[in-house]
C-alpha positions as CSV (number, residue, x, y, z in Angstrom):
1,X,144.6,109.0,-11.3
2,X,147.8,108.4,-13.8
3,X,148.2,110.1,-16.9
4,X,149.5,108.4,-20.2
5,X,151.3,110.4,-23.3
6,X,151.1,108.5,-26.3
7,X,154.2,109.5,-28.3
8,X,155.1,106.7,-30.9
9,X,154.1,106.1,-34.2
10,X,156.4,106.7,-37.4
11,X,155.6,110.5,-38.2
12,X,155.4,109.7,-41.8
13,X,153.4,112.7,-42.5
14,X,155.9,114.9,-41.4
15,X,158.8,113.2,-43.4
16,X,161.9,113.9,-44.0
17,X,161.7,115.9,-40.8
18,X,160.9,112.5,-39.0
19,X,163.6,110.8,-41.0
20,X,166.3,111.7,-37.9
21,X,163.7,112.0,-34.9
22,X,160.4,111.6,-33.0
23,X,157.8,113.6,-34.1
24,X,157.3,114.8,-30.6
25,X,160.8,115.9,-30.1
26,X,159.9,118.1,-32.7
27,X,159.6,121.9,-31.7
28,X,156.5,124.2,-31.1
29,X,157.7,127.5,-31.2
30,X,160.5,127.6,-28.2
31,X,159.5,124.2,-26.6
32,X,160.0,120.4,-27.4
33,X,156.3,118.8,-29.0
34,X,156.1,116.4,-26.4
35,X,156.5,119.4,-23.3
36,X,152.9,120.5,-23.9
37,X,151.0,117.0,-23.3
38,X,152.9,116.4,-20.3
39,X,152.2,120.0,-18.7
40,X,148.6,119.3,-19.3
41,X,148.7,116.4,-17.5
42,X,150.9,118.2,-14.5
43,X,148.6,120.9,-14.6
44,X,145.7,118.5,-13.8
45,X,147.4,117.5,-10.6
46,X,148.7,113.9,-12.1
47,X,152.2,113.3,-11.1
48,X,152.3,109.6,-12.2
49,X,152.8,109.8,-15.8
50,X,154.0,107.0,-18.6
51,X,155.5,107.8,-21.9
52,X,154.8,105.6,-24.2
53,X,157.3,105.6,-27.6
54,X,158.9,104.1,-30.5
55,X,161.0,103.8,-33.6
56,X,164.6,104.8,-33.9
57,X,164.3,107.8,-31.2
58,X,163.1,106.6,-28.6
59,X,166.1,107.2,-26.2
60,X,165.9,110.5,-27.2
61,X,163.3,111.1,-24.8
62,X,165.5,109.7,-21.6
63,X,167.9,112.4,-22.7
64,X,165.5,115.3,-23.0
65,X,163.1,114.6,-20.0
66,X,165.1,112.6,-17.5
67,X,163.0,111.8,-14.3
68,X,160.6,115.1,-15.6
69,X,162.4,117.6,-12.9
70,X,161.7,120.4,-15.0
71,X,157.7,119.7,-14.7
72,X,158.2,119.4,-11.2
73,X,158.1,115.7,-11.2
74,X,160.4,113.2,-9.3
75,X,160.2,110.2,-11.8
76,X,158.6,109.1,-15.7
77,X,158.0,106.2,-16.6
78,X,158.7,105.0,-20.3
79,X,157.1,102.0,-22.5
80,X,158.7,100.9,-25.9
81,X,155.8,100.5,-28.8
82,X,157.0,98.4,-31.6
83,X,155.6,99.6,-35.4
84,X,152.5,101.0,-35.2
85,X,149.0,100.1,-34.5
86,X,146.6,102.9,-33.8
87,X,146.3,104.8,-30.5
88,X,144.4,101.9,-28.8
89,X,147.1,99.4,-29.5
90,X,149.6,102.2,-28.1
91,X,147.3,102.5,-25.1
92,X,147.3,99.1,-24.3
93,X,150.5,99.2,-23.6
94,X,149.7,101.1,-20.3
95,X,147.9,98.3,-18.8
96,X,150.6,97.3,-16.1
97,X,150.9,101.0,-15.4
98,X,147.7,101.6,-14.6
99,X,147.1,98.9,-12.5
100,X,143.2,99.2,-12.2
101,X,143.2,102.9,-11.6
102,X,141.7,105.8,-13.5
103,X,144.0,107.2,-16.3
104,X,143.9,110.6,-18.7
105,X,145.6,110.1,-22.0
106,X,146.8,113.0,-24.2
107,X,148.1,112.4,-27.5
108,X,151.7,113.6,-28.2
109,X,150.7,115.8,-30.6
110,X,147.9,117.8,-29.2
111,X,148.4,121.2,-27.6
112,X,145.7,123.5,-25.4
113,X,145.6,127.1,-24.4
114,X,143.8,126.5,-21.2
115,X,144.0,122.7,-19.1
116,X,142.0,120.3,-18.1
117,X,141.9,120.4,-14.3
118,X,138.0,121.0,-14.3
119,X,137.2,118.2,-16.4
120,X,140.0,115.5,-14.6
121,X,138.2,116.9,-11.1
122,X,134.9,115.5,-12.1
123,X,136.2,112.6,-13.8
124,X,138.2,112.1,-10.5
125,X,134.4,111.9,-8.6
126,X,132.9,110.3,-11.7
127,X,132.5,106.6,-10.3
128,X,133.2,104.8,-13.4
129,X,132.8,104.6,-17.3
130,X,134.9,107.7,-19.3
131,X,134.9,111.1,-20.2
132,X,136.2,112.6,-23.7
133,X,136.8,116.3,-24.7
134,X,135.3,118.2,-27.4
135,X,136.1,121.3,-29.4
136,X,133.9,123.1,-32.2
137,X,136.3,123.3,-35.5
138,X,136.0,124.3,-39.1
139,X,136.9,121.0,-40.3
140,X,135.7,118.1,-38.5
141,X,136.0,115.6,-41.1
142,X,139.4,115.4,-39.9
143,X,138.5,113.6,-36.7
144,X,136.4,111.5,-34.6
145,X,133.0,113.5,-34.7
146,X,130.3,113.1,-32.3
147,X,126.7,112.7,-32.8
148,X,124.3,113.9,-30.6
149,X,120.7,113.2,-29.6
150,X,119.2,116.7,-27.8
151,X,122.5,116.6,-25.7
152,X,123.7,113.1,-25.6
153,X,126.3,111.8,-27.7
154,X,125.0,108.4,-29.2
155,X,128.3,107.7,-30.7
156,X,131.4,108.9,-32.6
157,X,131.9,108.7,-36.1
158,X,135.8,108.1,-37.2
159,X,136.6,110.9,-39.8
160,X,133.1,110.8,-41.4
161,X,132.9,112.6,-45.1
162,X,129.6,114.4,-44.0
163,X,130.2,115.5,-40.3
164,X,127.2,115.3,-38.2
165,X,128.2,118.1,-36.1
166,X,131.0,120.2,-35.8
167,X,132.7,119.4,-32.9
168,X,135.9,117.0,-32.8
169,X,136.8,114.5,-30.0
170,X,140.1,115.8,-29.2
171,X,143.4,113.7,-28.5
172,X,142.3,114.0,-24.6
173,X,140.7,110.8,-23.2
174,X,139.4,109.9,-19.5
175,X,138.9,106.0,-19.2
176,X,138.4,103.7,-16.3
177,X,140.4,100.0,-15.4
178,X,137.7,98.5,-18.2
179,X,139.6,100.0,-21.2
180,X,142.2,97.7,-21.3
181,X,139.2,95.2,-21.9
182,X,137.0,96.9,-24.5
183,X,141.0,97.1,-26.3
184,X,141.5,93.4,-26.1
185,X,138.4,92.7,-28.1
186,X,139.2,94.8,-30.8
187,X,139.2,94.0,-34.4
188,X,141.8,96.3,-36.5
189,X,140.0,99.1,-39.0
190,X,140.4,98.9,-42.4
191,X,143.3,101.3,-41.9
192,X,144.7,98.2,-40.4
193,X,144.4,99.7,-36.6
194,X,142.7,99.5,-33.5
195,X,140.6,102.7,-33.4
196,X,140.1,104.8,-30.0
197,X,137.2,105.9,-31.5
198,X,135.9,102.1,-31.0
199,X,136.7,102.3,-27.6
200,X,135.1,105.1,-27.4
201,X,131.6,103.5,-28.6
202,X,132.0,101.1,-26.3
203,X,131.5,103.2,-23.5
204,X,128.9,105.2,-25.3
205,X,126.6,101.8,-25.6
206,X,126.8,101.1,-22.0
207,X,125.8,104.4,-21.0
208,X,129.2,105.2,-19.3
209,X,130.3,108.3,-21.3
210,X,130.6,112.1,-20.5
211,X,132.2,114.8,-22.3
212,X,133.4,118.7,-21.7
213,X,133.8,121.2,-24.4
214,X,137.5,122.5,-23.9
215,X,137.8,126.5,-23.6
216,X,140.7,127.9,-25.6
217,X,142.0,127.0,-28.6
218,X,142.9,123.3,-29.6
219,X,145.2,122.0,-32.1
220,X,147.2,119.0,-33.2
221,X,150.8,119.2,-34.7
222,X,150.8,116.1,-36.7
223,X,151.0,117.7,-40.1
224,X,153.4,120.6,-41.9
225,X,150.4,122.7,-41.6
226,X,148.9,122.3,-38.3
227,X,152.9,122.4,-36.8
228,X,153.4,125.8,-38.4
229,X,149.6,126.6,-36.6
230,X,150.4,125.0,-33.6
231,X,154.1,127.1,-33.2
232,X,152.1,130.6,-34.7
233,X,149.3,130.2,-31.5
234,X,151.9,129.4,-28.7
235,X,153.8,132.7,-29.8
236,X,150.5,134.4,-29.8
237,X,148.6,133.3,-26.6
238,X,150.8,131.0,-24.9
239,X,149.8,127.2,-24.2
240,X,148.8,125.0,-21.0
241,X,147.6,128.2,-18.7
242,X,146.4,127.6,-15.4
């Protein structure tokens, strides 16, 4: 099983901080943001990792991370995304790296208090399909929201005005090799992007989606408010606990 960190995009919501650097190189309390998703993967026992980055500061990732020795890795892979096109478009660049293996995908601005070891182990033992992680939040309308029928997820709605549940699909996704087939069939949304929610709904329609609710806190760090919140939570309780 391999890991992919999506750390591209222009970070326009954090301008002017991102005028001179990639969003994922900004500090979250005492470490660069990119450290947290890498550690999520390493803590789950994944040591083959690809960083998908872009923009004018992509070379800074190599200077910062080198081959991953700070995380106990012998090597980190890198690939470059030109422009923006949505999460699914960025993920499509990982097909050569995945090489038909299962992958765990972490958005580069996602930070969790705990770890995903249990969910990752379940996915290793899962024959095929996908697995998403959920967290109950006060503002689900900002995220992809699962719609339940009993305990079963029947679809995911992207940023709904009237959320069907208080759960958010957090930015950690687990897919088998078919994810790249699904991405190739996608059409851009009204935002002009290839949406990861559409990918998740492919798996749900095929009855191949599993889910877990994570323990501890979770946040993204893609806005000024959430970046500050993430730093405060890391300072108070720490992150990526084993």
